[in-house]
Every structure is written in C-alpha cells, then in structure tokens.
Backbone as CSV, one residue per row, in Angstrom:
resi,resn,N_x,N_y,N_z,CA_x,CA_y,CA_z,C_x,C_y,C_z
1,MET,10.333,-38.533,-129.060,10.717,-37.152,-129.293,10.611,-36.847,-130.776
2,LYS,10.004,-35.719,-131.079,9.893,-35.331,-132.480,11.226,-34.757,-132.965
3,PRO,11.477,-34.824,-134.262,12.750,-34.309,-134.798,12.940,-32.838,-134.461
4,LEU,14.166,-32.474,-134.172,14.495,-31.103,-133.824,14.509,-30.245,-135.084
5,LYS,13.719,-29.195,-135.068,13.664,-28.262,-136.194,14.092,-26.891,-135.712
6,LEU,15.054,-26.328,-136.391,15.530,-24.985,-136.059,14.763,-23.956,-136.885
7,PRO,14.527,-22.780,-136.315,13.942,-21.696,-137.116,14.876,-21.377,-138.285
8,ARG,14.306,-20.956,-139.396,15.067,-20.721,-140.633,16.291,-19.834,-140.398
9,GLU,16.096,-18.726,-139.671,17.197,-17.790,-139.436,18.328,-18.460,-138.646
10,GLN,17.973,-19.227,-137.636,18.983,-19.914,-136.826,19.681,-21.008,-137.638
11,ARG,18.910,-21.711,-138.460,19.484,-22.768,-139.296,20.506,-22.171,-140.278
12,GLU,20.144,-21.062,-140.903,21.061,-20.411,-141.846,22.340,-19.955,-141.146
13,LEU,22.203,-19.453,-139.923,23.368,-19.028,-139.160,24.274,-20.221,-138.855
14,MET,23.684,-21.338,-138.469,24.463,-22.550,-138.179,25.179,-23.061,-139.435
15,ILE,24.495,-23.004,-140.552,25.102,-23.432,-141.818,26.320,-22.569,-142.125
16,GLU,26.202,-21.269,-141.923,27.349,-20.385,-142.162,28.490,-20.675,-141.187
17,HIS,28.165,-21.013,-139.948,29.204,-21.374,-138.978,29.934,-22.652,-139.424
18,ILE,29.193,-23.614,-139.914,29.792,-24.867,-140.397,30.703,-24.578,-141.580
19,ARG,30.223,-23.779,-142.513,31.024,-23.456,-143.695,32.308,-22.716,-143.304
20,THR,32.192,-21.777,-142.367,33.355,-21.030,-141.889,34.334,-21.957,-141.188
21,TYR,33.824,-22.863,-140.367,34.689,-23.814,-139.665,35.492,-24.651,-140.666
22,PHE,34.813,-25.198,-141.651,35.511,-26.033,-142.633,36.561,-25.225,-143.388
23,ASP,36.255,-23.991,-143.703,37.210,-23.143,-144.417,38.409,-22.793,-143.541
24,MET,38.160,-22.344,-142.295,39.230,-21.875,-141.426,40.053,-23.018,-140.816
25,GLU,39.390,-24.070,-140.390,40.077,-25.137,-139.662,40.594,-26.262,-140.557
26,ARG,39.922,-26.487,-141.659,40.287,-27.627,-142.493,40.765,-27.216,-143.883
27,GLY,40.620,-25.935,-144.201,41.039,-25.462,-145.513,40.175,-26.032,-146.632
28,GLU,38.938,-26.393,-146.316,38.021,-26.963,-147.304,36.839,-26.026,-147.515
29,GLU,36.453,-25.904,-148.776,35.282,-25.104,-149.076,34.074,-26.044,-149.106
30,LEU,33.088,-25.733,-148.296,31.905,-26.570,-148.186,30.718,-25.778,-148.724
31,GLY,29.974,-26.372,-149.632,28.810,-25.700,-150.197,27.666,-25.625,-149.201
32,HIS,26.692,-24.806,-149.530,25.528,-24.601,-148.665,24.773,-25.906,-148.440
33,LEU,24.527,-26.666,-149.502,23.779,-27.918,-149.384,24.532,-28.943,-148.532
34,ALA,25.840,-29.041,-148.735,26.643,-29.984,-147.940,26.625,-29.593,-146.464
35,ALA,26.728,-28.298,-146.186,26.690,-27.827,-144.798,25.314,-28.078,-144.188
36,ASP,24.261,-27.887,-144.969,22.904,-28.150,-144.499,22.726,-29.644,-144.187
37,ASN,23.243,-30.500,-145.051,23.167,-31.946,-144.805,23.955,-32.339,-143.555
38,LEU,25.104,-31.733,-143.365,25.918,-32.017,-142.185,25.195,-31.551,-140.916
39,LEU,24.588,-30.376,-140.971,23.812,-29.882,-139.836,22.673,-30.838,-139.514
40,GLU,21.963,-31.297,-140.523,20.849,-32.232,-140.312,21.347,-33.532,-139.682
41,PHE,22.485,-34.014,-140.136,23.079,-35.222,-139.551,23.388,-35.000,-138.068
42,PHE,24.009,-33.867,-137.742,24.334,-33.576,-136.344,23.074,-33.452,-135.491
43,LEU,22.052,-32.810,-136.027,20.810,-32.673,-135.276,20.192,-34.036,-134.982
44,GLN,20.226,-34.933,-135.957,19.651,-36.266,-135.761,20.484,-37.112,-134.819
45,GLU,21.790,-37.036,-134.952,22.679,-37.891,-134.167,22.975,-37.343,-132.773
46,LEU,23.199,-36.041,-132.667,23.579,-35.441,-131.393,22.405,-34.817,-130.652
47,GLY,21.377,-34.433,-131.384,20.226,-33.764,-130.789,19.634,-34.493,-129.593
48,PRO,19.320,-35.796,-129.723,18.726,-36.511,-128.591,19.628,-36.540,-127.350
49,ALA,20.923,-36.713,-127.530,21.847,-36.759,-126.386,21.906,-35.399,-125.690
50,VAL,21.965,-34.330,-126.464,22.009,-32.978,-125.899,20.685,-32.670,-125.201
51,TYR,19.592,-33.051,-125.828,18.262,-32.832,-125.248,18.136,-33.567,-123.916
52,ASN,18.553,-34.827,-123.880,18.472,-35.610,-122.646,19.374,-35.037,-121.551
53,ALA,20.542,-34.541,-121.926,21.434,-33.920,-120.940,20.789,-32.658,-120.366
54,ALA,20.129,-31.895,-121.210,19.447,-30.682,-120.738,18.306,-31.053,-119.788
55,LEU,17.566,-32.109,-120.113,16.498,-32.550,-119.220,17.047,-33.023,-117.881
56,SER,18.187,-33.688,-117.902,18.820,-34.135,-116.664,19.204,-32.935,-115.804
57,ASP,19.757,-31.904,-116.433,20.091,-30.675,-115.708,18.832,-30.036,-115.115
58,CYS,17.752,-30.012,-115.881,16.485,-29.450,-115.386,15.958,-30.262,-114.213
59,ARG,16.063,-31.577,-114.314,15.597,-32.448,-113.236,16.375,-32.175,-111.949
60,THR,17.678,-32.029,-112.056,18.520,-31.736,-110.900,18.154,-30.386,-110.297
61,LEU,18.001,-29.379,-111.128,17.638,-28.045,-110.660,16.272,-28.063,-109.977
62,ALA,15.304,-28.761,-110.567,13.966,-28.835,-109.967,14.021,-29.517,-108.603
63,ALA,14.815,-30.577,-108.488,14.945,-31.277,-107.204,15.564,-30.358,-106.150
64,GLN,16.580,-29.582,-106.537,17.204,-28.644,-105.604,16.218,-27.574,-105.158
65,ARG,15.445,-27.072,-106.093,14.456,-26.039,-105.760,13.358,-26.604,-104.859
66,MET,12.935,-27.838,-105.128,11.910,-28.463,-104.282,12.432,-28.667,-102.867
67,GLN,13.688,-29.063,-102.728,14.294,-29.240,-101.408,14.313,-27.907,-100.663
68,SER,14.697,-26.855,-101.353,14.739,-25.531,-100.746,13.337,-25.083,-100.338
69,LEU,12.359,-25.339,-101.197,10.979,-24.969,-100.892,10.475,-25.751,-99.683
70,GLU,10.805,-27.026,-99.624,10.408,-27.850,-98.492,10.992,-27.298,-97.186
71,GLU,12.251,-26.877,-97.221,12.887,-26.296,-96.040,12.206,-24.989,-95.641
72,ASP,11.844,-24.169,-96.621,11.153,-22.904,-96.335,9.788,-23.160,-95.705
73,ILE,9.062,-24.130,-96.214,7.747,-24.450,-95.658,7.893,-24.988,-94.240
74,TYR,8.875,-25.827,-94.019,9.119,-26.371,-92.684,9.427,-25.233,-91.696
75,ALA,10.177,-24.244,-92.152,10.529,-23.115,-91.283,9.301,-22.283,-90.912
76,LEU,8.249,-22.338,-91.707,7.041,-21.575,-91.433,6.104,-22.279,-90.441
77,GLU,6.334,-23.549,-90.198,5.448,-24.288,-89.296,5.494,-23.717,-87.892
78,TRP,4.334,-23.724,-87.224,4.243,-23.286,-85.837,4.865,-24.349,-84.958
79,LYS,5.647,-23.914,-84.049,6.259,-24.839,-83.098,5.471,-24.767,-81.785
80,THR,5.120,-25.906,-81.224,4.381,-25.916,-79.964,5.362,-25.953,-78.801
81,LYS,5.003,-25.269,-77.733,5.852,-25.260,-76.545,5.562,-26.520,-75.735
82,ARG,6.538,-27.066,-75.129,6.366,-28.263,-74.276,6.720,-27.924,-72.883
C-alpha cells in the first residue's frame, strides 16, 4: 500500500482540528508544524488499520450483494413442470 496522502485543503483542516483539540482538551498550544507531524504520524500508524477495516467492510457488503444477486437470478429461472 502506498502512503496515504491527503489533499492540501483536507490536510490543513485536520491540522486545525488537532490544534483545536490540544487547546480545548489538554490546555496546550500546538504549533502548525507539530500538528502536521502528529497528523503524519497518525496517518502512518493508523492509516493501514483503518484502510484494512474499510476493505473488510467492503468485502462483507460485496458478499451480501452477490448473495442477493444470486437469489434474484435463481428466481428468474424457468421451472419445469413434472
């Protein structure tokens, strides 16, 4: 998996959320660079786990949809009289 890169606008928004969190919840002022480094750390450390969880959810959804499609196709089959 290639490293997760956020679009600039989204990255800046996340940095501001981190800075606000540290200020409101911890009473600490965090600079832009420190927040950016923390975001990068989270993306590297948590990104793969979140990505894999999302893929697992997609796999489950696809399997459910395939089962439903299989049932629909079966319902369309011609039944022969005996």
